[in-house]
C-alpha positions, 0 to 999 in steps of 0.5 A, a space after each residue: 757344090 753338087 757334082 754329078 759324074 757319069 751318073 746312071 740309074 736303070 729300072 728294068 734295063 731302062 735308064 731313069 737317069 743318064 747324065 754325063 756331067 752336071 755341077 750345081 754351084 754354091 748359092 744357086 736356086 736351081 729349078 728342075 723341070 720335066 714331064 712325068 718320068 723325066 727323072 727329076 725325083 730319081 736325080 734327087 734321090 741319087 743326090 741324097 743317097 736314097 738309091 744307088 747309081 748303076 754307074 757314076 757318082 754324086 759328090 757334095 763339096 767334094 764328098 762322095 755321098 755314098 762314102 762320106 755321110 758328112 754332107 748330111 749335117 748341112 743338108 735339108 730335104 723333103 721329097 714326099 710324105 715318107 720323110 714324115 713320121 705319121 704317128 708324131 704330132 708336128 711338135 714331136 716331129 720338129 723336136 725329132 728334127 732338132 735333136 737329129 741336127 743338134 738344135 737346142 730347144 730355145 733355138 728351135 722355138 725361135 726358128 719356128 717363129 719364122 714359119 708362123 705365116 706358113 703354118 697359118 695357125 693350123 699346124 701346132 697346138 692342135 693335138 693332132 697326129 701328122 697322119 690326121 692333117 690335110 695333105 696341104 698341112 702335111 706338105 707344110 710340115 715336111 717343108 718346115 722340117 727341111 728348112 728348120 735346120 738352116 741348111 747349106 743345101 736344100 732339096 725340095 721335090 714338088 714343094 708347091 703340091 697341095 698348097 693353096 696359092 697364098 701358101 705357094 707364095 709364102 714357100 717361095 718367099 722363104 726359099 728366097 730369104 734362106 738363099 739370100 740370108 744364109 747362101 743356101 744352095 737350093 734344088 727345087 723340082 716342080 710341075 709349076 713352071 710359073 713358080 720355077 720361073 719366078 724363083 730360080 736363077 738356073 733351070 734344068 730340063 730333063 727328058 727321059 732321064 737326060 739333061 735337055 736344057 741347062 739355062 741361066 735364068 732371070 727370076 720373074 722372067 719367062 723362057 720362050 724356049 722352055 715354054 715352047 718345049 712344053 707346048 710342043 709336048 701336048 700337040 
């Protein structure tokens, strides 16, 4: 369970995020949506203790993320390419992730098999550094690295970026399977409202750092109120 309490982050005296209270329950697939500058990435970086809040705190399973690092052992995340090690090959990167999480080599090989469809024969065995892969394949490498650890908590920022439609569907399927089989709590941000509608059972809408909507959602359905909000924004 993730709890945000009186959480505020300022940049140049402007609130990038200002949330009084928010709880994400165990086992939910939560979609985080909003236009550019809404505060989605700031929220994720605060949850992962990448940046520090100006006020308030985040707890994961009762542990304050800025005081107790135990939550890192069961959390997988990929926010952007800075999470990669560009001068590694994909194989070396996956080995690095496995070592950090204490995953034996034979178990790593077994887990990687689950991502063969997503890799589509383009990632491993090519002798290429991550830096030399396409943006789409770099995105896949980061997502696989986050999911390889079989996390209790998975946080992905714009995971559908750079991916072709087939790969987007595969990523969504992998998230659903992880949630169903392992009970993984998933927090996923995206500008792709269709993907969020299809995937998530709860949707959070941020606007200028504030939580504007918090809705239970039936995956595969559309939310007229959510669509109306984005349509109004372009009028």
